[in-house]
N, C-alpha and C positions, 0 to 999 in steps of 0.2 A: 540219389540216382540222377545221372545226367545222360541225356540222349544226344548223340552227335550225328549230324548228317555231314559226312566228310567228303564232299565232292571234290574238294581241293585238299592238298596236303595239310596236316595239322602241324603246329609248331612243335619243335623238339622240347621235351620237358624232362627234368630230373628233380625228383622230390627228396626231401631230407629223411634220414633215419631218425628214430626216437632219440638217439644219443648225439645228434648233430649239435655242435657247440653254438651254432647261430640261432637255434631255437630258444625262445623264452622259457622260463620254468613251467609255465602253464600250457605249453604247446607240445605236440607230439608229431612224429613223422607221418608220412602219407603213403601207404600202399594203395594200389588201385586194382580193381577187377574190371575186365572188359569182356562183355558178351556180344558176339556178332549176331545181330538179328538177320541182316541181309547185306549183301555186297555184290559189286560188279566183278566179272571175271578179271583176274590180274590184280585185284585189290590186295593190300597187305598192310602190315604195320612194321615199323622199325622198332626193334627190341634189343637193346644192348649194342655193343660194338662188335664188328666182324673181325677186327684185328686190334691188337694193343696199341694205344697211343700214350706217349709220355705226357706229363702234365704240361710241359712247355709246348709240345705239339698241339695239344687241345687248346691251350690258351691262344696260340697264334691263329688257329681256325676261328675261334670265337671273336677275338679282337679284330681280325681281318674280315669278319662277316663272310667267311668262305663256306662252301658247301661241304657239309659233313657226311652227306648220304653215302658216298663211296666207302665210308668207314663204319657204317651202321649195318646191323644184321637185319635183312629184309625177310619177313615171315609172311608167306602167302596166307590169305584168309578164305574161309568158306562159312556159310551160315551155320550157326550152332557152335562155332569155336568159342572157347572160354580161356582167358588168360589172367593169371594173377601176376601183377607187376610189382616187384619188391621195390622199396625205397632205394634210391641211388642207381636205379636202372634207367638209362636214357631210353625214351620212347616217344613215338609219334605215329 
């Protein structure tokens, strides 16, 4: 269990699936579960992409250190919300 106090935006993360070829033989993927205890009005999470991006478009965003938030799905939060975040899902 990890408690986050996210007054500032969190970094965008993507975790591997169990069958990811970059994992070692003794490693597994990483699903996450988030439970919202409290939040300010207008708070939310980014959960997946809001529109498709090609691999080359995504690479150019990452290499160029560009803002991906216009391409991410913003989900408003309220206390008591619960999310299961599957591996390979961008989230912040």
